[in-house]
DRENLO-434980 format. One record per residue (C-alpha): residue number from 1; x negated, y, z negated. Coordinates in nm, 4 decimals, decimal comma. Each point is the difference from the previous one (the first is absolute). Layout:
    n         u         v         w
  NUM         X         Y         Z
...
***
This chain:
    n         u         v         w
    1   -9,0119    1,6443    6,9354
    2   -0,0315   -0,1877   -0,3333
    3    0,2287   -0,1923   -0,1804
    4    0,0332    0,2519   -0,2712
    5    0,0818    0,2882    0,2575
    6    0,2396   -0,2357    0,1914
    7    0,1774   -0,0489   -0,3214
    8    0,0246    0,3489   -0,0939
    9    0,1564    0,1023    0,3623
   10    0,2816   -0,2955   -0,0108
   11    0,0521    0,1373   -0,3753
   12    0,0462    0,3472    0,1363
   13    0,2431   -0,1193    0,3159
   14    0,1960   -0,2029   -0,1974
   15    0,0939    0,2980   -0,2393
   16    0,0446    0,2247    0,2864
   17    0,2111   -0,2310    0,1366
   18    0,2050   -0,0272   -0,3030
   19    0,0422    0,4037   -0,0310
   20    0,0869    0,0323    0,3689
   21    0,2917   -0,2556   -0,1004
   22    0,1134    0,1174   -0,2891
   23    0,0186    0,3671    0,1680
   24    0,1549   -0,1530    0,2723
   25    0,2520   -0,1410   -0,1459
   26    0,0778    0,2712   -0,2615
   27    0,0289    0,2006    0,3299
   28    0,2564   -0,2627    0,1322
   29    0,2179   -0,0038   -0,3348
   30   -0,0262    0,3770   -0,0086
   31    0,1383    0,0053    0,3888
   32    0,2557   -0,2837   -0,0794
   33    0,1854    0,1342   -0,3163
   34    0,0533    0,3439    0,2185
   35    0,1467   -0,2093    0,3031
   36    0,2036   -0,0621   -0,3082
   37    0,0483    0,3018   -0,1464
   38    0,4041    0,1302    0,1111
   39    0,0566    0,3258    0,1822
   40    0,1819    0,2495   -0,1733
   41    0,0785    0,3681    0,1564
   42    0,1415    0,2767   -0,2417
   43    0,1639    0,2721    0,1537
   44   -0,1220    0,3191   -0,2506
   45   -0,2102    0,0717   -0,3021
   46    0,2106   -0,1357   -0,3412
   47    0,0809   -0,3230    0,2490
   48   -0,3373   -0,0701    0,0332
   49   -0,1161    0,0468   -0,3446
   50    0,2373   -0,2018   -0,0880
   51   -0,0466   -0,3048    0,2122
   52   -0,3905    0,0418   -0,0152
   53    0,0765   -0,0352   -0,4595
   54    0,2026   -0,2939    0,0986
   55   -0,1885   -0,1769    0,2945
   56   -0,3438    0,0428   -0,1384
   57   -0,2641   -0,2178    0,1875
   58    0,2571   -0,2601    0,2277
   59    0,1338    0,2405    0,2103
   60   -0,1285    0,2415    0,2974
   61    0,1932    0,3408   -0,1157
   62    0,0056    0,2914    0,2347
   63    0,1146    0,3443   -0,0309
   64    0,2298    0,1393    0,2153
   65    0,0166    0,3402    0,0167
   66   -0,2888    0,1242   -0,0792
   67   -0,1756    0,3067   -0,1088
   68    0,1961    0,3004    0,0956
   69    0,2692   -0,1440    0,1579
   70    0,3932    0,0754   -0,1444
   71    0,1682   -0,3323   -0,0830
   72    0,3084    0,1871    0,0977
   73   -0,0651    0,1022    0,3155
   74   -0,2700   -0,3367    0,1407
   75    0,0479   -0,0628    0,2960
   76   -0,1406   -0,3982    0,0633
   77   -0,2333   -0,0154    0,2619
   78   -0,0384   -0,2989    0,2337
   79   -0,3272   -0,1569   -0,2140
   80    0,2657    0,0342   -0,2710
   81    0,2718   -0,2240    0,1330
   82   -0,2918   -0,2029    0,1407
   83   -0,0984   -0,0474   -0,3676
   84    0,2395   -0,0908   -0,1505
   85    0,1381   -0,2412    0,2701
   86   -0,3050   -0,1725   -0,1193
   87    0,0826    0,0414   -0,3796
   88    0,1284   -0,2774   -0,2806
   89    0,1403    0,3368   -0,1758
   90    0,0959    0,3012    0,0286
   91    0,0953    0,2323   -0,3291
   92    0,1984    0,3318    0,0189
   93    0,2229    0,2291   -0,2173
   94    0,3365    0,0576    0,1765
   95    0,1450    0,1309    0,2617
   96    0,0671    0,3319   -0,1355
   97   -0,3632    0,0151   -0,0794
   98   -0,1559   -0,0929    0,3108
   99    0,2883    0,0325    0,2555
  100   -0,2339   -0,0714    0,2845
  101    0,0381   -0,3869   -0,1126
  102    0,3076   -0,0096    0,1512
  103   -0,1091    0,0392    0,3467
  104   -0,3086   -0,2439   -0,0936
  105    0,1713   -0,2862   -0,0940
  106    0,2056    0,0229    0,3224
  107   -0,3211   -0,0169    0,1916
  108   -0,2484   -0,2855   -0,1512
  109   -0,0130   -0,3307    0,0711
  110   -0,0965   -0,2136   -0,2468
  111    0,2946   -0,2669   -0,0862
  112   -0,2051   -0,1371   -0,3213
  113   -0,0825    0,3374   -0,1495
  114    0,0936    0,0160   -0,3390
  115    0,1594    0,4531   -0,0955
  116    0,0085    0,0689   -0,3269
  117    0,2037    0,2719   -0,0833
  118   -0,1347    0,1096   -0,3348
  119    0,3059    0,2826   -0,0926
  120    0,2018   -0,3104    0,0111
  121   -0,1310   -0,1620   -0,3341
  122   -0,0954   -0,3776   -0,0707
  123    0,3664   -0,1143    0,0104
  124    0,1659    0,1195    0,3401
  125    0,1177   -0,1833    0,2283
  126   -0,0180    0,1064    0,3919
  127    0,2045    0,2790    0,1696
  128    0,3034   -0,0905    0,2047
  129    0,0193    0,1432    0,3941
  130    0,1900    0,2621    0,1420
  131    0,1799   -0,0243    0,3379
  132    0,0700    0,2557    0,2226
  133    0,2593   -0,0003    0,2265
  134    0,2131    0,1918    0,2464
  135   -0,2942    0,0595    0,2554
  136    0,0151    0,1234    0,3630
  137   -0,1668   -0,1466    0,2907
  138   -0,1166    0,3952    0,0598
  139    0,1139    0,2830   -0,0767
  140    0,0393    0,3363    0,2209
  141   -0,0851    0,3831   -0,1972
  142    0,2901    0,1188   -0,1758
  143    0,1298   -0,3353   -0,0969
  144    0,1179   -0,0261   -0,3293
  145   -0,1919   -0,3050   -0,1562
  146    0,2057   -0,1743   -0,2911
  147   -0,2032   -0,3041   -0,1619
  148    0,0517   -0,2692   -0,2821
  149   -0,1979   -0,1096   -0,2737
  150    0,0908   -0,3413   -0,1577
  151   -0,1523   -0,1232   -0,2913
  152    0,0180   -0,3978   -0,0326
  153    0,0125   -0,2036   -0,3275
  154    0,2124    0,0894   -0,2849
  155   -0,2046    0,3157   -0,1427
  156    0,2416    0,3099    0,0037
  157   -0,1766    0,2815    0,0619
  158    0,1104    0,3094    0,2199
  159   -0,2872    0,2659   -0,0386
  160   -0,1478   -0,0028    0,3763
  161   -0,2170    0,2049    0,1837
  162   -0,0492    0,0097    0,3846
  163   -0,4039    0,1088    0,1546
  164   -0,0835    0,0576    0,3230
  165   -0,3470    0,0119    0,2289
  166   -0,0431    0,0842    0,3305
  167   -0,2327   -0,3694    0,0213
  168   -0,2033   -0,2737   -0,1976
  169   -0,3066    0,2723   -0,0602
  170    0,2226    0,2720   -0,1426
  171    0,1123   -0,0375   -0,3645
  172    0,3340   -0,0296   -0,1029
  173    0,2047    0,3410   -0,0346
  174    0,3256    0,0061   -0,2515
  175    0,2920    0,1152    0,2246
  176    0,1991    0,2546   -0,2068
  177    0,3572   -0,0927   -0,0806
  178   -0,0079   -0,3605    0,0228
  179    0,1083   -0,0734   -0,3329
  180    0,1879   -0,3042    0,0660
  181   -0,0255   -0,3297    0,2116
  182    0,2342    0,1548    0,3083
  183   -0,2865    0,2329    0,2019
  184    0,1571    0,2160    0,1570
  185   -0,2830    0,2182    0,2915
  186    0,0421    0,2055    0,3426
  187   -0,2399   -0,1378    0,2394
  188   -0,3086    0,1648    0,0642
  189   -0,1735    0,0832    0,3263
  190   -0,3009   -0,3127   -0,1257
  191    0,0184   -0,3105   -0,0774
  192   -0,0467   -0,1167   -0,4043
  193    0,0090   -0,2403   -0,2522
  194    0,1790   -0,0308   -0,3060
  195    0,0068   -0,1804   -0,3276
  196    0,2509   -0,0481   -0,2658
  197   -0,1078   -0,0173   -0,3952
  198    0,2017   -0,1281   -0,2749
  199   -0,0725    0,0848   -0,3554
  200    0,0715   -0,1790   -0,3578
  201    0,0959    0,1720   -0,3026
  202   -0,3339    0,1587   -0,0468
  203   -0,0548    0,1292    0,3456
  204   -0,2712   -0,2301    0,1194
  205    0,0630   -0,1632    0,3519
  206    0,2019   -0,3206   -0,0338
  207    0,0551   -0,1107    0,3547
  208   -0,0817    0,1924    0,3377
  209    0,0592   -0,1090    0,3932
  210   -0,2121   -0,0840    0,2612
  211   -0,0703    0,3086    0,1961
  212    0,2749    0,1101    0,2975
  213   -0,0738    0,1544    0,3051
  214    0,2121    0,2623    0,0683
  215   -0,0856    0,0215    0,3771
  216    0,1579    0,3330    0,2225
  217    0,0033   -0,0283    0,3802
  218    0,1606    0,2759    0,1507
  219   -0,0033   -0,1810    0,3812
  220   -0,1696    0,3101    0,1158
  221    0,3605    0,1058    0,0043
  222   -0,0854    0,3802   -0,1835
  223   -0,3218    0,0269    0,2659
  224    0,2584    0,3114    0,1069
  225    0,1395    0,1518   -0,3318
  226   -0,3742   -0,0431   -0,1067
  227   -0,0787    0,2397    0,2430
  228    0,2366    0,2436   -0,0905
  229   -0,0944   -0,0119   -0,3049
  230   -0,3766    0,0452    0,0637
  231    0,0910    0,3274    0,2129
  232    0,1440    0,1280   -0,3026
  233   -0,2043   -0,0988   -0,2601
  234   -0,3929    0,1215    0,1941
  235    0,0610    0,2982   -0,2485
  236   -0,1449   -0,2646   -0,2907
  237   -0,1895   -0,2087    0,2007
  238   -0,3307   -0,1004   -0,2263
  239    0,1400    0,2129   -0,2874
  240   -0,0339   -0,2754   -0,2590
  241    0,0538    0,0314   -0,3493
  242   -0,1167   -0,2183   -0,3313
  243    0,1280   -0,0293   -0,2620
  244   -0,2790   -0,0123   -0,3024
  245    0,0814   -0,1020   -0,3871
  246    0,2307   -0,2685    0,0112
  247   -0,0184   -0,3062   -0,2064
  248    0,0938   -0,3530   -0,0024
  249    0,2813    0,0741   -0,2129
  250    0,1670    0,2518   -0,2362
  251    0,1915   -0,0208   -0,3606
  252    0,3324    0,1381   -0,0922
  253   -0,1015    0,3711   -0,1182
  254   -0,3644    0,0298    0,1965
  255   -0,0796    0,2762    0,1825
  256   -0,0535   -0,0345    0,3912
  257   -0,2880    0,1764    0,1484
  258   -0,0237    0,0023    0,3659
  259   -0,1876    0,2122    0,1947
  260    0,0624    0,0379    0,4332
  261   -0,3733    0,0523    0,1440
  262    0,0223    0,1152    0,3727
  263   -0,2635   -0,1016    0,2647
  264   -0,0069    0,2872    0,1684
  265   -0,0896    0,3475   -0,0369
  266    0,3369    0,2018   -0,0313
  267    0,1332    0,3555   -0,1391
  268    0,3102   -0,1662   -0,1081
  269    0,0691   -0,0098   -0,4018
  270    0,3980   -0,0637    0,0128
  271    0,1130   -0,3466   -0,1380
  272    0,2539   -0,2380   -0,0857
  273    0,0024   -0,3028   -0,2036
  274    0,2831   -0,2386    0,0743
  275    0,1133   -0,3129   -0,1981
  276    0,2670   -0,2832    0,0343
  277    0,0759   -0,3296   -0,1784
  278   -0,0246   -0,1964    0,2720
  279    0,0333   -0,0128    0,4317
  280    0,3823   -0,0168   -0,0045
  281    0,0234    0,3447   -0,1656
  282   -0,0704    0,3429    0,1607
  283   -0,3363    0,1859   -0,0883
  284    0,0392    0,2633   -0,3460
  285   -0,2179    0,3188   -0,0084
  286   -0,1523    0,0145   -0,3239
  287    0,0962    0,3608   -0,2081
  288   -0,3001    0,2208   -0,0460
  289   -0,2913   -0,2667    0,1749
  290   -0,1161    0,2626    0,2641
  291   -0,3764   -0,0963    0,0496
  292   -0,1913   -0,2014    0,0782
  293   -0,0246   -0,1448   -0,3623
  294    0,2742   -0,2431   -0,1250
  295    0,1087   -0,0507   -0,3570
  296    0,3198   -0,2052   -0,1175
  297    0,1050   -0,1644   -0,2949
  298    0,1325   -0,2770    0,0335
  299    0,3655   -0,1468   -0,0913
  300   -0,0275   -0,3587   -0,0019
  301    0,0697   -0,0637    0,3888
  302   -0,2583   -0,0713    0,2698
  303    0,0268    0,1966    0,2989
  304   -0,1349    0,1438    0,3436
  305   -0,1993    0,3101    0,0152
  306   -0,1436    0,2281    0,2900
  307   -0,1669    0,3103    0,0671
  308    0,0927    0,2649    0,2555
  309   -0,1695    0,2617    0,1732
  310    0,1488    0,3306    0,1349
  311   -0,0939    0,2633    0,2385
  312    0,0623    0,3665   -0,0664
  313    0,3298   -0,0265    0,2082
  314    0,1429   -0,2684   -0,2553
  315   -0,0220   -0,2784    0,2391
  316   -0,1891   -0,3578   -0,0717
  317   -0,3228    0,0402    0,0751
  318   -0,1523   -0,3704   -0,1125
  319    0,1138   -0,2182   -0,2734
  320   -0,1475   -0,3082   -0,2063
  321    0,1493   -0,3523    0,0336
  322    0,1911   -0,0882   -0,3105
  323   -0,1468   -0,1908   -0,3046
  324    0,1262   -0,2134   -0,2272
  325    0,0108    0,0876   -0,3492
  326    0,0965   -0,3122   -0,2033
  327    0,0808    0,0213   -0,3498
  328   -0,0231   -0,2961   -0,1735
  329   -0,0252    0,0077   -0,3925
  330   -0,1339   -0,3961   -0,0621
  331    0,2572   -0,0056   -0,2954
  332   -0,1773    0,2208   -0,1935
  333   -0,3201   -0,2124    0,0756
  334   -0,3004   -0,0368    0,2330
  335   -0,1720   -0,2642    0,1546
  336   -0,3348    0,0766   -0,1725
  337    0,0903   -0,3258   -0,2003
  338   -0,3825   -0,0655   -0,1249
  339   -0,0317    0,3202   -0,2279
  340    0,1925   -0,1680   -0,2334
  341   -0,2372   -0,2641   -0,1550
  342    0,3333   -0,2313   -0,1209
  343    0,1176   -0,0330    0,3146
  344   -0,3428    0,0221    0,1526
  345   -0,0722   -0,3576   -0,1864
  346    0,3228   -0,1394    0,1636
  347   -0,1725    0,0789    0,3218
  348   -0,3031   -0,1626   -0,1247
  349    0,1770   -0,3183   -0,0156
  350    0,1535    0,0024    0,3810
  351   -0,3348   -0,0135    0,0992
  352   -0,1291   -0,2808   -0,2108
  353    0,3599   -0,2062    0,1599
  354   -0,0893    0,0988    0,3660
  355   -0,3851   -0,1011   -0,0498
  356    0,1100   -0,3456   -0,2037
  357    0,2567   -0,0694    0,3183
  358   -0,2817    0,0580    0,2531
  359   -0,2975   -0,1785   -0,2071
  360    0,1643   -0,2300   -0,2629
  361   -0,3100   -0,1719   -0,0808
  362   -0,1118    0,3263   -0,1532
  363    0,3059    0,0776   -0,2203
  364   -0,1685   -0,0395   -0,3010
  365   -0,2649    0,2480    0,0851
  366    0,2599    0,2419    0,1375
  367    0,2218   -0,0605   -0,3379
  368   -0,3210    0,0803   -0,2114
  369   -0,0819    0,3300    0,1769
  370    0,3497    0,0938    0,0104
  371    0,0526   -0,0538   -0,3513
  372   -0,3334    0,2144   -0,0894
  373    0,0328    0,2607    0,2172
  374    0,3978    0,0536   -0,1465
  375   -0,1479    0,0340   -0,3709
  376   -0,2341    0,2832    0,1219
  377    0,3652    0,1578    0,1311
  378    0,1523   -0,0724   -0,3099
  379   -0,2916    0,1620   -0,1876
  380    0,0228    0,3136    0,2687
  381    0,3911   -0,0049   -0,1095
  382   -0,0744    0,0643   -0,3837
  383   -0,2197    0,1971    0,0943
  384    0,2590    0,2438    0,1654
  385    0,2242   -0,0966   -0,2922
  386   -0,1775    0,0882   -0,2911
  387   -0,1249    0,3466    0,1770
  388    0,2979    0,1258    0,1147
  389    0,2826   -0,1325   -0,2595
  390   -0,0346    0,3044   -0,2762
  391    0,0078    0,2692    0,2325
  392    0,2587    0,2621   -0,0160
  393   -0,0499    0,1585    0,3770
  394    0,0609   -0,2983    0,2003
  395    0,0408    0,2129    0,3712
  396   -0,2606    0,0020    0,2667
  397   -0,0189    0,1849    0,3004
  398   -0,0557   -0,1044    0,3323
  399   -0,0282    0,0379    0,4099
  400    0,2337   -0,2914    0,0907
  401    0,1536   -0,2540   -0,2343
  402   -0,2461   -0,2487    0,0851
  403    0,0054   -0,1144   -0,4294
  404    0,4017   -0,0702   -0,0739
  405   -0,1273   -0,4107   -0,0771
  406   -0,2463    0,1244   -0,2845
  407    0,2040    0,3033   -0,1202
  408    0,3035   -0,2311   -0,0559
  409   -0,2658   -0,2789   -0,1668
  410   -0,1014    0,2445   -0,2376
  411    0,3184    0,2204   -0,0654
  412   -0,1736    0,3345    0,2311
  413    0,2206    0,2465    0,1669
  414   -0,1709    0,0700    0,3784
  415    0,0453    0,2895    0,0937
  416   -0,0055    0,0298    0,3992
  417   -0,0919    0,2878    0,1742
  418    0,2087   -0,1226    0,3152
  419   -0,0841    0,0983    0,3125
  420   -0,3755    0,1552   -0,0629
  421   -0,1554   -0,0787    0,3386
  422   -0,4342    0,0095   -0,0101
  423    0,0825    0,0742    0,3716
  424    0,1922    0,3224   -0,0185
  425   -0,0621    0,2518   -0,2816
  426    0,2805    0,0927   -0,1963
  427    0,1607    0,4050    0,0025
  428   -0,0087    0,2210   -0,2580
  429    0,4087   -0,1011   -0,1009
  430   -0,1323   -0,3828    0,0044
  431   -0,3114    0,0618   -0,2638
  432    0,2586    0,2126   -0,2190
  433    0,2760   -0,2402    0,0283
  434   -0,3235   -0,2333   -0,1193
  435   -0,0894    0,2287   -0,2568
  436    0,3593    0,0046   -0,1773
  437   -0,0655   -0,3906   -0,0481
  438   -0,3313    0,0632   -0,1360
  439    0,1365    0,2467   -0,2435
  440    0,2790   -0,1938   -0,1402
  441   -0,2186   -0,3296   -0,0205
  442   -0,2773    0,1620   -0,1469
  443   -0,2550   -0,1696    0,2517
  444   -0,3012   -0,0171   -0,0368
  445   -0,1393   -0,1623    0,2922
  446    0,1487   -0,0796    0,3741
  447   -0,0960   -0,3783    0,0735
  448   -0,1259   -0,0933    0,3668
  449   -0,0883   -0,3244    0,1278
  450   -0,3209   -0,1454    0,1119
  451   -0,3096    0,2041    0,0185
  452   -0,0858    0,3845   -0,0262
  453    0,3150    0,2580    0,0120
  454    0,0182    0,1532    0,3355
  455    0,0196    0,3843    0,0348
  456    0,3916   -0,0223   -0,0089
  457   -0,0140   -0,1537   -0,2949
  458   -0,2453    0,2532   -0,1426
  459    0,1952    0,2855    0,0978
  460    0,2972   -0,1210   -0,1826
  461   -0,2054   -0,0441   -0,2805
  462   -0,1255    0,3335   -0,0502
  463    0,4004    0,1473    0,1018
  464    0,1185   -0,1802   -0,2935
  465   -0,2560    0,0000   -0,2638
  466   -0,0420   -0,3718   -0,0091
  467   -0,3276   -0,2135    0,0779
  468    0,0144   -0,3302    0,2063
  469   -0,1056   -0,3501   -0,0594
  470   -0,0364   -0,2945    0,2315
  471    0,2466   -0,3011   -0,1132
  472   -0,0859   -0,2862    0,2427
  473    0,2767   -0,2052    0,1590
  474   -0,2920   -0,2178    0,1556
  475    0,1814    0,0066    0,3325
  476   -0,3378    0,0968    0,1876
  477   -0,3721   -0,1321   -0,0631
  478   -0,1042    0,3669   -0,0617
  479   -0,3661    0,1396    0,0084
  480    0,0283    0,1026   -0,3447
  481    0,1355   -0,4068   -0,1093
  482   -0,3396   -0,1409    0,1573
  483   -0,1963    0,2963   -0,1180
  484    0,0236   -0,0345   -0,3320
  485    0,0946   -0,3820    0,0360
  486    0,3513   -0,0684   -0,0949
  487    0,2142   -0,2652   -0,0252
  488    0,3239   -0,0341   -0,0570
  489   -0,0318   -0,0458   -0,4230
  490   -0,2758    0,2898    0,0335
  491    0,2716    0,2283    0,1756
  492    0,2823   -0,0533   -0,2293
  493   -0,1773    0,0493   -0,2530
  494   -0,1023    0,3358    0,1109
  495    0,3828    0,0696    0,1187
  496    0,0499   -0,0353   -0,3689
  497   -0,2322    0,2501   -0,1351
  498    0,1094    0,2319    0,2753
  499    0,3547   -0,0306   -0,1636
  500   -0,1085    0,0745   -0,3151
  501   -0,0150    0,3826    0,0721
  502    0,3967   -0,0124    0,1048
  503    0,0639   -0,2126   -0,2752
  504   -0,0542    0,0327   -0,3477
***
């Protein structure tokens, strides 16, 4: 090998070594940057978008409630809990929206986790706690359970709700007739958990108790009694009736529409529906409710309902379990805070503060990103104001009250067709009632949330001479949002465009 060739090979080797070293260094730097990122988990779509805009490239932000899942009724998986146990920050809106956060916070084991309740905005402090007193070691079926919730601290709120669930794997369900700090309940056959929640004057969760277990132990003393009951109830064994169409809550004046569904073939058609305000009251038959369909206009009080099917001799053939119909007017508001571009700014600032707490070195980045996104939200607010300010007709009709904050912000009137379930087709009388509302307000459009209108929406539209249109509440990362690549700002502008059909 001559000297010239040797020199050439040495030069090539040196260049290769330098390039390899640079590449290795870049890879190490990239890996180091990834390791330095804080881990953030955001509950559902708006919280995820707000967090991504504030975090930029400085944090690894993951969406918890993914495509097609309902943020209201989501159930965190074991993988979700594990991920939050390793995260630095968890971002959510409020307990009224993400009901499941109540049980989630009792499950996670991460003392360093920073929790951002975006509905609080940037300035509110942590809430006080609720203590429940009076729990016995165990109860017998039929015992009267009496508990008392006590709010610690100096706050003076008296708006209470009590919730129950069979175990930690189930969602909390509101217990009707329990609106004070005192809880009175007849012990059921199975053990359960209860929780007391107190709300502030804006009907936002102020504090809540830890889950309290009510242990039912009958010591087998009722075995003979159970056998006798079994002898007399053979005719009803296995004849289950379920109830469809129940919403998580209703507002005063809503029409509750339920349907009883028998899981066996039968020719019996004689039904009655019964209601009571709480377990201390006797069941009362509801007049003119003698089919499998139940339609009832609420009066402002929560209640329980059940359906009973009779045979041809007017004997009870089967009956459903009772369901709780929760009336909750939210002080004329709702949990959809992010649909108000002004309140959305406060949520962004709350998220910014949480990220700074978790990552003080990124303070400047988070502040700059938050300021930039707030400016975009201010521009969105201005678009709504200028577009809607001179409209003479300021009412719009929706399936369910999800746009109260937006309506209040821009001086609009939201009219809800309360209790209209997408699960149960409305009766002719209910459609006639909606038709009167449409005529009274000269309604051109009935708005439905998320995605294309259902067949029920089309039925109502056809019978009332209206059209249907979509307003995005952004609770669900729907196929339509993904297909059209609609983010928060885009979807809100689509809402503004859709509203102009009614607001003009």
